[in-house]
C-alpha positions in Angstrom: 96.2 74.5 91.2 93.7 76.9 92.7 93.9 80.3 91.0 92.2 83.6 91.9 92.2 86.1 89.0 91.2 89.7 89.6 90.5 91.9 86.6 90.2 95.7 86.9 87.6 98.0 85.4 90.0 99.5 82.9 90.7 96.0 81.5 87.1 95.0 80.8 85.5 98.3 79.8 86.1 100.7 76.8 86.9 104.4 77.0 83.2 105.2 77.4 82.9 102.8 80.3 80.8 100.2 78.5 81.6 96.5 79.0 84.2 95.3 76.5 82.8 92.0 75.4 86.1 91.0 73.7 88.1 91.5 76.9 85.8 89.3 78.9 85.7 86.7 76.1 89.6 86.6 76.2 89.5 86.1 80.0 86.9 83.3 79.8 88.8 81.5 77.1 91.9 81.5 79.3 89.7 80.4 82.3 88.3 77.5 80.2 91.9 76.5 79.2 92.9 76.4 82.9 89.8 74.4 83.8 90.5 71.9 81.0 94.0 71.5 82.4 92.5 70.5 85.8 92.9 73.9 87.6 90.2 75.6 89.7 89.6 79.3 89.0 87.8 82.1 90.9 87.4 85.5 89.3 87.2 88.8 91.2 85.8 91.3 88.7 85.4 95.0 88.9 83.4 96.9 86.3 79.9 97.1 87.7 79.9 100.8 88.4 81.5 101.6 85.0 79.0 99.4 83.2 76.1 101.0 85.1 77.4 104.5 84.2 77.4 103.5 80.5 74.0 101.9 80.7 72.4 104.9 82.3 74.0 107.3 79.8 75.9 109.4 82.4 78.5 111.7 81.0 80.9 111.0 83.9 81.3 108.7 86.9 79.2 109.9 89.8 81.0 111.0 93.0 78.3 110.7 95.7 78.1 107.3 97.4 74.4 106.8 97.1 74.4 107.2 93.3 77.5 105.1 93.0 75.8 102.3 94.9 72.7 102.5 92.8 74.7 102.6 89.6 76.6 99.5 90.6 73.3 97.6 90.9 72.5 98.5 87.3 75.9 97.5 86.0 76.4 94.3 88.1 73.6 92.3 86.3 74.8 93.5 82.9 78.4 92.4 83.7 77.3 89.0 84.9 75.2 88.4 81.8 78.3 88.8 79.7 80.3 86.5 81.9 77.6 83.8 82.1 77.1 83.8 78.3 80.8 83.5 77.6 81.4 80.8 80.2 78.4 78.8 78.9 80.0 78.7 75.5 82.7 76.5 77.1 80.2 74.5 79.1 81.1 76.3 82.3 78.7 77.8 84.9 79.3 81.2 86.4 78.2 82.0 89.9 77.8 85.5 91.2 79.2 86.1 94.7 79.0 89.6 96.3 81.2 90.2 99.3 81.8 93.0 101.8 84.5 93.5 104.4 82.3 92.1 107.2 82.7 88.7 105.6 86.4 88.8 106.5 86.2 90.4 109.9 83.4 88.4 111.5 84.5 84.8 112.1 81.1 83.3 111.4 80.7 85.3 108.1 84.2 84.4 107.1 83.6 80.7 107.5 80.3 80.9 105.7 81.8 82.7 102.8 84.7 80.3 102.6 82.4 77.3 102.7 80.2 78.8 100.0 83.1 79.4 97.7 84.5 75.9 98.4 81.1 74.3 97.6 80.8 76.3 94.3 84.2 75.0 93.3 83.2 71.4 94.2 80.1 71.9 91.9 82.4 72.9 89.1 81.3 76.5 89.0 83.4 79.6 88.3 82.7 82.1 91.1 82.5 85.7 89.8 83.2 87.8 92.9 82.7 91.5 93.4 82.5 93.8 96.4 78.8 94.3 97.3 78.9 98.0 96.3 75.1 98.3 96.1 74.5 97.9 99.9 78.0 98.0 101.5 78.3 100.5 104.4 80.4 103.4 103.3 82.5 103.1 106.4 83.2 99.4 105.9 83.7 99.0 102.1 87.2 98.6 100.7 86.6 100.6 97.5 88.6 98.4 95.3 88.7 94.7 94.5 92.4 94.2 94.8 92.3 93.7 98.6 89.1 91.6 98.2 91.0 89.3 95.8 93.9 88.9 98.2 91.6 88.0 101.1 89.6 85.6 98.9 92.9 84.0 97.9 93.7 83.6 101.6 90.3 82.2 102.5 90.2 79.5 99.8 93.9 78.5 100.2 94.8 79.6 96.7 98.1 78.7 95.1 98.2 81.8 92.9 96.7 85.3 92.7 96.8 87.1 89.4 96.0 90.8 89.4 95.2 91.8 85.8 95.5 95.4 84.9 96.3 97.8 82.0 100.1 97.8 82.9 102.6 95.1 82.4 103.5 95.0 86.1 105.3 97.0 88.7 107.8 99.5 87.3 110.6 101.5 88.9 108.5 104.6 88.0 105.3 105.3 86.1 105.9 104.1 82.5 103.1 106.4 81.3 105.1 109.5 82.2 108.7 108.1 82.3 110.2 106.4 79.3 113.1 105.2 81.4 110.9 103.1 83.7 111.9 99.5 84.0 109.7 96.5 84.8 110.4 94.8 88.1 110.0 91.0 87.4 110.4 89.6 90.9 109.8 90.8 94.5 110.9 88.5 97.3 108.7 87.9 100.3 111.0 90.1 102.5 111.9 92.6 99.8 111.6 96.3 100.9 109.4 96.8 97.8 106.6 95.3 99.7 106.6 98.3 102.0 106.9 101.1 99.4 104.2 103.6 98.6 103.1 104.3 95.0 100.5 106.2 93.1 96.9 105.5 94.0 95.8 106.8 90.6 94.1 104.4 88.3 92.6 104.8 84.9 89.7 107.0 85.9 87.2 104.3 85.2 87.9 102.3 88.4 88.8 102.9 92.0 92.1 101.1 92.3 95.7 101.8 91.1 99.1 100.3 91.6 99.0 101.3 95.3 96.0 99.0 95.9 97.7 96.2 94.0 100.8 96.5 96.1 98.6 96.4 99.2 97.0 93.3 97.8 100.4 91.7 97.1 101.4 92.3 100.7 98.2 90.6 101.9 98.7 87.7 99.6 102.4 87.4 100.4 101.6 87.2 104.1 99.1 84.5 103.2 101.8 82.4 101.5 100.3 83.0 98.1 102.3 83.7 95.0 101.0 86.9 93.3 101.5 88.2 89.8 100.6 91.6 88.5 100.3 91.5 84.7 98.6 93.0 81.7 95.2 91.6 81.1 95.7 92.1 77.3 98.8 89.9 77.2 98.1 86.7 75.2 97.6 83.6 77.5 98.5 85.6 80.5 96.6 83.3 83.0 97.9 80.0 81.7 101.5 81.4 81.5 101.2 82.7 85.0 100.1 79.3 86.3 103.0 77.7 84.4 105.4 80.1 86.2 106.5 82.0 83.2 107.5 85.7 83.5 104.4 87.6 82.5 104.7 90.7 84.7 105.8 91.2 88.3 105.8 88.2 90.6 105.6 88.5 94.4 106.8 85.5 96.3 104.7 84.1 99.1 105.9 84.5 102.7 106.7 81.5 104.9 104.2 82.5 107.6 100.4 82.6 107.1 98.4 85.1 109.1 94.8 84.5 110.0 92.3 86.5 107.9 91.3 88.7 110.8 94.9 89.8 111.3 95.4 90.3 107.6 92.4 92.6 107.6 93.8 94.5 110.6 97.3 94.8 109.1 96.6 95.7 105.6 92.9 96.4 104.8 91.5 98.3 107.7 91.4 102.1 107.8 93.8 103.4 110.5 91.9 105.8 112.9 94.8 106.9 115.1 98.0 105.8 116.8 99.3 104.8 120.2 102.9 105.4 121.4 104.2 102.9 123.9 107.2 102.8 126.2 110.2 100.6 125.7 108.9 97.9 128.1 105.7 97.6 126.2 107.5 97.6 122.9 109.7 94.7 124.0 106.8 92.7 125.4 104.7 93.1 122.3 107.5 92.2 119.9 109.2 89.4 121.8 106.5 87.8 124.0 103.3 88.2 122.0 101.5 89.9 124.9 98.4 92.1 124.9 98.9 95.9 125.2 97.9 97.2 128.6 97.3 100.9 129.6 100.4 100.8 131.7 102.6 100.7 128.6 100.9 103.6 126.8 102.8 106.9 126.7 100.5 109.0 124.4 97.5 108.7 122.1 96.8 110.4 118.8 93.5 110.6 116.9 89.8 110.2 117.9 89.3 106.5 117.5 86.5 104.5 118.9 86.2 101.0 120.3 86.8 98.5 117.5 88.8 100.9 115.4 92.2 100.0 114.0 95.3 102.0 115.1 99.0 102.0 114.6 101.2 101.1 117.6 104.4 103.2 117.7 107.6 102.6 119.6 109.4 105.3 121.7 111.0 106.5 118.4 107.6 107.2 116.9 107.8 104.6 114.2 104.9 102.2 113.8 105.9 98.6 114.5 102.4 97.1 114.9 98.8 97.6 114.2 95.8 96.5 116.2 92.1 96.8 117.0 91.5 98.7 120.2 89.1 97.7 123.0 88.6 101.3 124.2 88.1 104.8 122.9 90.9 107.4 122.5 89.2 109.6 125.1 89.1 106.7 127.7 92.7 105.7 126.9 94.0 109.2 127.4 92.5 109.1 130.9 94.2 105.9 131.9 97.5 105.9 129.9 100.4 104.8 132.1 98.2 103.4 134.8 98.7 99.9 136.3 95.8 97.5 135.9 94.9 97.6 139.6 94.4 101.4 139.3 91.9 101.3 136.4 88.3 102.4 137.1 85.8 99.7 137.9 84.3 98.1 134.9 87.0 99.3 132.4 88.6 96.7 130.2 92.1 95.8 131.2 93.5 95.5 127.6 93.9 98.2 125.1 94.6 95.7 122.3 94.3 92.0 122.8 97.2 90.0 121.4 94.8 88.2 119.0 94.0 91.6 117.5 97.6 92.8 117.2 99.8 92.3 114.2 103.5 93.1 114.0 104.3 95.0 110.8 107.1 94.1 108.5 110.4 95.9 109.0 
């Protein structure tokens, strides 16, 4: 089995933000056990910024992007040193892999990243993956590793994604403030829970929260990958998740598998605006997999540019699709409702190409 395990900042650092050697040691022991059983393991690890904050003696996590990026460079090497030392004690070799969103959007970069990860597994290495915080463009970065982990799971055809956190899984409400909260053990591929909103608040030492984990579960589900959200401190959490035991909340994989580019558009890209279409365009997009043309556009909201991601809404105003646009909001407003033959010379004929359009779950 091929397993992607993502561990959050709060699970591998102490209250001061310093790397918790015991937590990483526990994780590497379980990785070693899986490797001994014949499984392949990739790790997506947060914690570089928190480790850098502690190393530099800052009283609090910085808020400006430039300092955060610099701090992550300080912490990344320290975090990798701990992983490498612990893995080496089991005869395993860790390999640092830094990824940014461009590696999933650009086809060439996507294939290169996938081939590199695949080769590392062939060589018997344990890839330790993190978002490339130190040089990532502020407009492109994800800001949390949950989505990165889900997209990595898709790219390497993983069988299982385990999101390790400081909670036991997804609850009916926040168990830290509601004693009546109950753990949800199973979410089916078409369960409405995959569309709910939840708190984006994390521990304060990281950038994620349950909201980002649900987003990652949606990505993985649409990749056909079984996903488990579980407590990193739970004994043998990784081996038990691989064995299919109940260790937290399990999200079943969907029957269909979207390409990585469409997954990024649907779940990981920032939405810059919306386009409302008429009934004819709505029917064509949902039943015939066509591209969206200016003739079907009724109205435009937002100030998006070419290449941005937007929601596509039906006549009722409800978003039913998401896509990457070929023209700016200003240009689209000028030609909305026009037939192709009436468009200005040189203007693209498609607002959103069908290859860049994703129908959202109901």
